[in-house]
C-alpha positions in Angstrom: -226.1 31.4 73.6 -226.5 34.6 71.5 -223.1 35.8 72.7 -221.5 32.5 71.7 -223.0 32.7 68.3 -221.7 36.3 67.9 -218.3 35.2 69.0 -218.3 32.3 66.5 -219.3 34.7 63.7 -216.5 37.1 64.6 -214.0 34.3 64.8 -215.2 33.0 61.4 -214.7 36.4 59.8 -211.2 36.7 61.3 -210.4 33.2 60.0 -211.7 33.9 56.5 -209.5 37.0 56.4 -206.6 34.8 57.4 -207.5 32.3 54.8 -207.8 34.8 51.9 -204.3 36.2 52.5 -202.7 32.8 53.1 -204.3 31.3 49.9 -203.0 34.1 47.7 -199.6 34.0 49.2 -199.3 30.2 49.2 -200.4 29.8 45.6 -198.0 32.5 44.5 -195.2 31.0 46.5 -195.9 27.6 45.0 -195.6 29.0 41.5 -192.3 30.7 42.2 -191.0 27.6 44.0 -191.8 25.4 41.1 -190.0 27.8 38.7 -187.0 28.3 41.0 -186.5 24.7 42.1 -187.5 22.9 38.9 -189.7 19.8 38.7 -187.1 17.4 40.1 -186.1 19.5 43.2 -189.7 20.5 43.8 -190.6 16.8 43.9 -187.6 16.1 46.2 -188.7 18.7 48.7 -192.2 17.2 48.7 -191.1 13.7 49.3 -188.6 14.6 52.0 -191.2 16.8 53.7 -193.5 13.8 53.5 -191.3 12.0 56.1 -191.5 15.1 58.3 -195.3 15.0 58.1 -195.3 11.3 59.1 -193.2 12.1 62.1 -195.3 15.2 62.9 -198.5 13.1 63.2 -197.7 12.3 66.8 -197.2 16.0 67.4 -200.6 16.9 65.8 -202.3 14.2 67.9 -200.8 15.5 71.1 -201.8 19.1 70.1 -205.5 18.0 69.5 -205.5 16.2 72.9 -204.2 19.3 74.7 -206.8 21.6 73.0 -209.6 19.1 73.8 -208.8 19.1 77.5 -208.2 22.8 77.7 -211.6 23.4 76.0 -213.2 21.0 78.4 -211.9 22.7 81.6 -212.2 26.2 80.3 -215.9 25.4 79.6 -216.2 24.3 83.2 -214.3 27.4 84.3 -211.8 25.3 86.2 -208.6 27.4 85.9 -206.5 25.1 88.1 -207.1 22.0 86.0 -206.5 24.0 82.8 -203.1 25.0 84.2 -202.3 21.4 85.1 -203.2 20.4 81.5 -200.9 23.1 80.1 -198.0 22.3 82.4 -198.3 18.6 81.8 -198.4 19.1 78.1 -195.2 21.1 78.2 -193.4 18.2 79.9 -194.9 15.7 77.4 -193.8 17.9 74.4 -190.3 18.2 75.7 -190.0 14.4 76.1 -191.4 14.0 72.6 -188.7 16.4 71.2 -186.0 14.1 72.5 -187.7 11.0 71.0 -188.1 12.9 67.6 -184.5 13.8 67.5 -183.3 10.3 68.3 -185.7 8.7 65.7 -185.1 11.4 63.1 -181.3 11.4 63.2 -181.2 7.6 63.4 -183.3 7.0 60.3 -182.5 10.1 58.3 -179.3 9.0 56.6 -180.8 5.6 55.5 -184.0 7.2 54.3 -182.2 9.7 52.1 -179.3 7.7 50.8 -180.7 4.2 50.6 -184.5 4.3 50.5 -185.7 7.2 48.3 -185.5 7.3 44.5 -183.5 10.6 44.2 -181.0 11.6 41.4 -177.5 10.9 42.7 -176.3 14.5 42.2 -179.2 15.8 44.5 -178.9 13.4 47.4 -176.6 15.7 49.4 -179.0 18.6 49.0 -181.9 16.4 50.0 -180.1 15.3 53.2 -179.7 19.0 54.3 -183.3 19.7 53.5 -184.2 16.8 55.7 -182.1 18.2 58.6 -183.7 21.6 58.3 -187.2 20.0 58.2 -186.5 17.9 61.2 -185.4 20.9 63.4 -188.4 22.9 62.1 -190.6 20.0 63.3 -188.9 20.0 66.7 -189.5 23.7 67.2 -193.1 23.3 66.2 -193.6 20.6 68.9 -192.4 23.0 71.7 -194.9 25.6 70.6 -198.0 23.3 70.7 -199.3 24.1 74.2 -199.2 27.8 73.6 -201.1 27.6 70.3 -203.6 25.3 72.0 -204.2 28.0 74.6 -205.0 30.6 71.9 -207.5 28.3 70.1 -209.1 27.2 73.4 -209.7 30.8 74.4 -211.1 31.5 70.9 -208.7 34.4 70.3 -208.9 33.8 66.5 -207.8 37.4 65.8 -204.4 36.7 67.3 -204.2 33.5 65.4 -205.1 35.5 62.3 -202.5 38.2 62.9 -199.7 35.8 63.4 -200.7 33.8 60.3 -200.6 37.0 58.3 -197.1 37.7 59.5 -196.2 34.2 58.6 -197.6 34.8 55.1 -195.4 37.9 54.6 -192.4 35.9 55.9 -193.1 33.3 53.1 -193.1 36.1 50.5 -189.7 37.1 51.9 -188.5 33.5 51.6 -189.7 33.4 47.9 -187.8 36.6 47.2 -184.6 35.5 48.9 -184.9 32.2 47.0 -185.0 33.9 43.7 -181.7 35.9 44.4 -179.8 33.2 46.3 -176.4 32.4 44.7 -176.2 29.0 46.4 -178.1 25.8 46.0 -181.8 26.8 46.0 -183.1 23.6 47.5 -180.8 24.0 50.5 -181.6 27.7 50.7 -185.3 27.0 50.9 -184.9 24.5 53.6 -182.8 26.9 55.7 -185.2 29.9 55.2 -188.1 27.7 56.1 -186.4 26.8 59.4 -185.7 30.5 60.2 -189.4 31.3 59.5 -190.6 28.5 61.8 -188.4 29.8 64.7 -189.7 33.4 64.4 -193.4 32.4 64.1 -193.2 30.0 67.0 -191.6 32.7 69.2 -194.6 34.9 68.5 -197.0 32.3 69.7 -195.0 31.6 72.9 -194.6 35.3 73.7 -198.2 36.2 73.2 -199.6 33.2 75.2 -197.2 33.7 78.0 -198.3 37.3 78.5 -202.0 36.9 78.1 -203.1 33.7 79.8 -202.7 32.8 83.5 -202.8 29.1 82.6 -199.6 29.5 80.7 -197.5 29.9 83.9 -195.6 26.7 84.1 -195.9 24.7 87.3 -194.5 21.2 87.5 -197.5 19.0 87.8 -196.9 15.7 89.8 -200.5 14.5 89.3 -199.9 11.3 87.3 -203.6 11.0 86.3 -203.3 14.2 84.2 -200.4 12.8 82.3 -202.2 9.5 81.9 -205.4 11.2 80.5 -203.4 13.2 78.0 -201.3 10.3 76.8 -204.2 7.9 76.7 -206.4 10.2 74.7 -203.5 11.2 72.4 -202.3 7.7 72.1 -205.5 6.5 70.4 -205.7 9.8 68.5 -202.1 9.1 67.2 -203.5 6.0 65.5 -206.2 7.9 63.6 -204.0 10.8 62.7 -201.1 8.6 61.5 -203.5 6.7 59.2 -204.6 9.9 57.6 -201.1 11.1 57.1 -200.0 7.7 55.8 -202.5 8.2 52.9 -201.5 11.8 52.3 -197.7 11.6 52.8 -197.1 7.8 52.9 -198.6 7.6 49.4 -196.1 10.3 48.4 -193.3 8.0 49.3 -194.9 5.0 47.5 -195.4 7.2 44.4 -191.7 8.1 44.5 -190.6 4.4 44.6 -192.7 3.5 41.6 -192.9 6.7 39.5 -190.0 9.0 40.5 -189.7 12.7 41.5 -191.8 14.1 38.6 -194.9 12.4 40.0 -194.0 13.8 43.4 -194.0 17.3 41.9 -197.5 16.8 40.4 -198.6 15.4 43.8 -197.0 18.4 45.5 -199.0 20.9 43.4 -202.2 18.9 44.1 -201.4 19.0 47.9 -200.9 22.8 47.7 -204.3 23.3 46.1 -206.2 20.8 48.4 -204.4 22.2 51.5 -205.7 25.7 50.7 -209.2 24.4 50.0 -209.0 22.4 53.2 -208.1 25.5 55.1 -211.5 27.0 54.1 -213.2 24.0 55.9 -210.8 24.3 58.8 -211.7 28.0 59.3 -215.3 27.1 60.1 -214.2 24.1 62.1 -211.7 26.0 64.3 -214.4 28.4 65.2 -216.8 25.6 66.0 -214.6 23.2 67.9 -214.4 25.0 71.3 -218.2 25.4 71.3 -218.8 21.7 70.5 -216.6 20.6 73.3 -218.1 23.1 75.8 -221.6 22.1 74.9 -220.7 18.5 75.7 -218.8 19.4 78.9 -222.0 21.2 80.2 -224.3 18.3 79.2 -226.1 20.3 76.5 -226.5 17.4 74.0 -229.4 18.9 72.1 -227.5 22.1 71.6 -224.4 20.1 70.5 -226.5 18.2 67.9 -228.0 21.4 66.5 -224.5 23.0 66.3 -223.1 19.8 64.6 -225.8 19.8 61.9 -225.2 23.5 61.1 -221.5 22.7 61.1 -222.0 20.1 58.4 -224.0 22.4 56.3 -221.9 25.5 56.5 -218.7 23.5 55.8 -220.2 22.1 52.7 -222.1 25.3 51.5 -219.0 27.5 51.7 -216.7 25.0 50.1 -219.2 24.1 47.3 -219.4 27.7 46.1 -215.6 27.6 45.3 -215.1 24.0 44.5 -217.7 23.6 41.7 -216.2 26.2 39.3 -212.7 25.2 40.2 -213.4 21.5 39.5 -214.9 22.1 36.1 -212.2 24.7 35.0 -209.2 23.0 36.6 -207.2 22.8 33.4 -207.6 26.5 32.7 -206.8 27.4 36.3 -203.6 25.4 36.4 -202.5 26.9 33.1 -203.2 30.4 34.4 -201.5 29.7 37.7 -198.5 27.7 36.7 -198.2 27.9 32.9 -196.5 24.5 32.4 -197.2 21.7 35.0 -196.3 18.0 35.3 -198.3 15.2 34.0 -201.2 13.9 36.2 -201.5 17.2 38.0 -205.0 17.8 36.7 -206.4 14.5 37.9 -204.6 14.7 41.2 -206.1 18.1 41.9 -209.6 17.0 40.8 -209.5 14.0 43.2 -208.2 16.3 45.9 -211.2 18.6 45.5 -213.6 15.6 45.9 -211.6 14.6 49.0 -212.1 18.0 50.5 -215.9 17.7 49.9 -215.9 14.5 52.0 -213.7 16.2 54.6 -216.5 18.8 55.0 -218.6 16.1 56.5 -215.8 14.2 58.3 -214.3 17.1 60.2 -217.4 17.9 62.4 -217.7 14.2 63.2 -214.1 14.0 64.4 -214.6 17.2 66.5 -217.6 15.5 68.1 -215.6 12.3 68.8 -212.9 14.6 70.5 -215.6 16.2 72.6 -216.9 12.8 73.8 -213.3 11.6 74.4 -213.9 8.0 73.4 -211.2 7.7 70.8 -210.3 4.0 70.9 -212.6 2.3 68.5 -213.1 5.3 66.1 -209.4 5.5 65.6 -209.0 1.7 65.2 -211.6 1.8 62.5 -210.2 4.9 60.9 -206.7 3.5 60.9 -207.9 0.2 59.4 -209.7 2.0 56.5 -206.7 4.2 55.7 -204.0 1.6 56.0 -205.9 -0.9 53.9 -206.3 1.8 51.2 -202.5 2.4 51.3 -201.7 -1.3 51.1 -204.1 -1.8 48.2 -202.4 1.2 46.4 -199.1 -0.5 46.7 -200.5 -3.7 45.3 -202.1 -1.9 42.4 -198.9 -0.1 41.6 -197.1 -3.4 41.5 -199.7 -4.6 39.0 -199.1 -1.6 36.8 -202.1 0.6 37.6 -201.8 4.4 37.2 -200.8 6.6 40.2 -204.2 8.2 40.7 -205.7 4.8 41.9 -204.2 5.5 45.3 -206.3 8.6 45.7 -209.5 7.0 44.6 -209.0 4.3 47.3 -208.5 7.1 49.8 -211.9 8.6 48.9 -213.6 5.2 49.7 -211.7 5.1 53.0 -212.9 8.5 54.1 -216.5 7.6 53.1 -216.3 4.4 55.2 -215.0 6.4 58.2 -217.9 8.9 57.9 -220.5 6.2 58.0 -218.9 4.5 60.9 -218.5 7.8 62.9 -222.2 8.6 62.5 -223.2 5.2 63.9 -220.7 5.5 66.7 -222.1 8.9 67.8 -225.6 7.3 68.0 -224.5 5.5 71.2 -224.2 8.9 72.9 -227.5 10.3 71.4 -225.6 13.0 69.6 -226.4 12.0 66.1 -228.7 9.4 64.4 -228.3 8.1 60.9 -231.8 9.0 59.8 -231.3 12.5 61.2 -228.0 12.8 59.3 -229.7 11.7 56.1 -232.7 14.0 56.5 -230.9 17.1 57.7 -227.5 16.8 56.0 -227.1 14.3 53.2 -230.5 14.9 51.5 -230.2 18.8 51.4 -226.6 18.5 50.1 -227.6 16.3 47.2 -230.4 18.6 46.3 -227.9 21.4 46.1 -225.2 19.5 44.2 -227.3 18.0 41.4 -229.0 21.1 40.0 -226.0 23.5 40.5 -223.6 21.0 38.9 -225.9 20.5 35.9 -226.2 24.3 35.4 -222.4 24.7 35.8 -221.7 22.2 33.1 -224.1 24.0 30.8 -222.4 27.3 31.5 -219.0 25.6 30.6 -220.2 25.0 27.1 -221.6 28.6 26.7 -218.6 30.7 27.8 -215.3 30.7 25.9 -212.2 29.3 27.5 -210.4 32.6 28.1 -210.1 34.9 31.1 -213.3 36.8 30.4 -215.2 33.5 29.9 -213.7 32.1 33.1 -214.9 35.2 35.1 -218.3 35.0 33.6 -218.5 31.2 34.2 -217.4 31.6 37.8 -219.9 34.4 38.5 -222.8 32.5 36.9 -221.9 29.3 38.7 -221.6 31.3 42.0 -225.1 32.8 41.5 -226.8 29.5 40.7 -225.1 27.7 43.6 -225.9 30.5 46.0 -229.6 30.4 45.0 -229.6 26.6 45.5 -228.0 27.0 48.9 -230.4 29.8 49.9 -233.6 28.0 48.8 -232.8 24.4 49.7 -229.9 24.4 52.2 -231.0 27.1 54.6 -233.8 26.8 57.2 -236.5 29.4 57.4 -234.9 31.1 60.3 -231.5 31.2 58.5 -233.1 32.7 55.4 -234.8 35.4 57.6 -231.4 36.1 59.1 -229.8 36.5 55.7 -232.6 38.8 54.6 -232.2 41.0 57.6 -228.5 41.2 57.2 -228.9 42.2 53.5 -231.6 44.7 54.4 -229.2 46.4 56.9 -226.4 46.6 54.4 -228.8 48.2 51.8 -230.0 50.8 54.3 -226.4 51.8 55.1 
């Protein structure tokens, strides 16, 4: 158990290094993209990319299914079954590529030319961006089994190194975009495709050389294909509902409000994606251990790990989210200078959404470990799709665009409550335990630290020095609240010991 904790700690460090570099590069790249493309073209790219994300939901679901089964059999040390899972997933992904190309090419022309609300002089450029995005998606599909192997073996340093390379490629794309003599929207789509090809080659080459499970052997065991497809099939429903709210709403916004709102939404997605990556860093390190605990029948250990997962997700996110939420207008002005209308409220709601995701992600990981995805995904899909339908109705009635994102928050909250009750059947988590160990400590941290942060906001001036002082003061207050209220006695002792060792050095 101690070795697994040390490994999770090392993995978390590697993932936070990855996150720091990617956040800086992504935010800088978003600023340059907005400047180079302009509001309209930036909105076009986001809405066209929205379709790609809606097609990619099946790929994401298959990827999660592959990783879940690999984690399960690696935890049982069954190399033969792990190889069958990998080989079967390669066949499934190849078949999926064919389906994607048929669907994508069949619907693409209609989607761009007849469905979306795009200025007539930019329709041709949007079509080429669509083509480049479609082939980027296809390449990503073929790489899924190889990345799943890396994550299942918990080689997060390799994942980090490749992500850092990808970040520098993005910087190269931004530079080439700024000097390109041809249409910048088309240029960006082409450069994104080239970057996707190079990064996916790195994943394939590394996995093929390092893991014995990556040696492809045609598997004729129908039960393996059935297990993967059944698990992924129900998972597709849940993943698609989530992406329908994130990307499907983007299309509905385009129909009612045009590309300028898509640009504001695109900026908000950039911010929330980077914040969500912080949560995901902890989650990626936790996921293999959650599944392995369940595969070995260690339910008590899994419950303990899950409760810590909730807390650390929230604690780490809250330290950054609180000052950002309060100072969002200043941060956007500092980052972008001029930004589209509704950007501030979109980003603010996105921050609240990420707070809820801090709780939802560990629950989803536990559902993956159990492998009973039918009813959780039916309920999740129902909550999400109802929120999307209600958003369409509200837009028809003349309500403002942010109503869709408020409905999304209620859908996530409903899914959290249902998931907690569902895990009760497997004696993994009980609602009273969740309230006592998770919800109650979180509220005790949020209330005093938020009140102090709002007081600091009125004390410090609205300039760079005032922002730094505000951020530092808020961080200290939030950190004290987390230490005194959120951490257990054993965790506080561990923190004291670590600080003591650092001081002695």
